[in-house]
FIRODO-790330 format. One line per field, with one value per residue (C-alpha): y negated, z negated, x; residue number from 1; residue in one letter. Coordinates in pm, whole numbers, plus 50000, padded with zeros to 5 digits. Layout:
<atoms>
yy: (Y | ...) $
zz: (Z | ...) $
xx: (X | ...) $
vexdo: (NUM | ...) $
zakol: (A | ...) $
</atoms>
This chain:
<atoms>
yy: (19011 | 18756 | 18511 | 18529 | 18176 | 18253 | 18575 | 18400 | 18121 | 18380 | 18548 | 18210 | 18117 | 18451 | 18413 | 18053 | 18158 | 18435 | 18194 | 17939 | 18205 | 18321 | 17959 | 17875 | 18194 | 18106 | 17747 | 17869 | 18109 | 18407 | 18729 | 18865 | 19207 | 19060 | 18905 | 19241 | 19423 | 19166 | 19213 | 19591 | 19573 | 19343 | 19578 | 19877 | 19693 | 19582 | 19929 | 20093 | 19858 | 19980 | 20344 | 20287) $
zz: (71728 | 71739 | 71448 | 71226 | 71313 | 71687 | 71628 | 71420 | 71679 | 71953 | 71760 | 71697 | 72067 | 72173 | 71927 | 72042 | 72409 | 72339 | 72155 | 72434 | 72693 | 72502 | 72447 | 72817 | 72907 | 72667 | 72792 | 73153 | 73057 | 73162 | 72994 | 72755 | 72916 | 73246 | 73067 | 72907 | 73238 | 73400 | 73118 | 73153 | 73530 | 73489 | 73235 | 73463 | 73761 | 73563 | 73411 | 73754 | 73881 | 73610 | 73717 | 74058) $
xx: (31991 | 31711 | 31702 | 31395 | 31282 | 31284 | 31093 | 30827 | 30798 | 30755 | 30473 | 30309 | 30327 | 30178 | 29890 | 29833 | 29836 | 29585 | 29359 | 29385 | 29303 | 28996 | 28890 | 28914 | 28725 | 28443 | 28438 | 28411 | 28127 | 28337 | 28222 | 28484 | 28440 | 28562 | 28859 | 28937 | 28915 | 29145 | 29397 | 29375 | 29422 | 29723 | 29874 | 29827 | 29977 | 30281 | 30319 | 30307 | 30576 | 30815 | 30776 | 30932) $
vexdo: (1 | 2 | 3 | 4 | 5 | 6 | 7 | 8 | 9 | 10 | 11 | 12 | 13 | 14 | 15 | 16 | 17 | 18 | 19 | 20 | 21 | 22 | 23 | 24 | 25 | 26 | 27 | 28 | 29 | 30 | 31 | 32 | 33 | 34 | 35 | 36 | 37 | 38 | 39 | 40 | 41 | 42 | 43 | 44 | 45 | 46 | 47 | 48 | 49 | 50 | 51 | 52) $
zakol: (X | X | X | X | X | X | X | X | X | X | X | X | X | X | X | X | X | X | X | X | X | X | X | X | X | X | X | X | X | X | X | X | X | X | X | X | X | X | X | X | X | X | X | X | X | X | X | X | X | X | X | X) $
</atoms>
């Protein structure tokens, strides 16, 4: 079982990474739609790999 402090730290790091990713995308003038499509494509690729 994962201790509560590790779980909360994991959630905080994921939220921070998402914020950093969105911040870098905005800074680089990348449309958020393109970022969303890239995330969707990555999710589909990783999901398809698990089905093998």
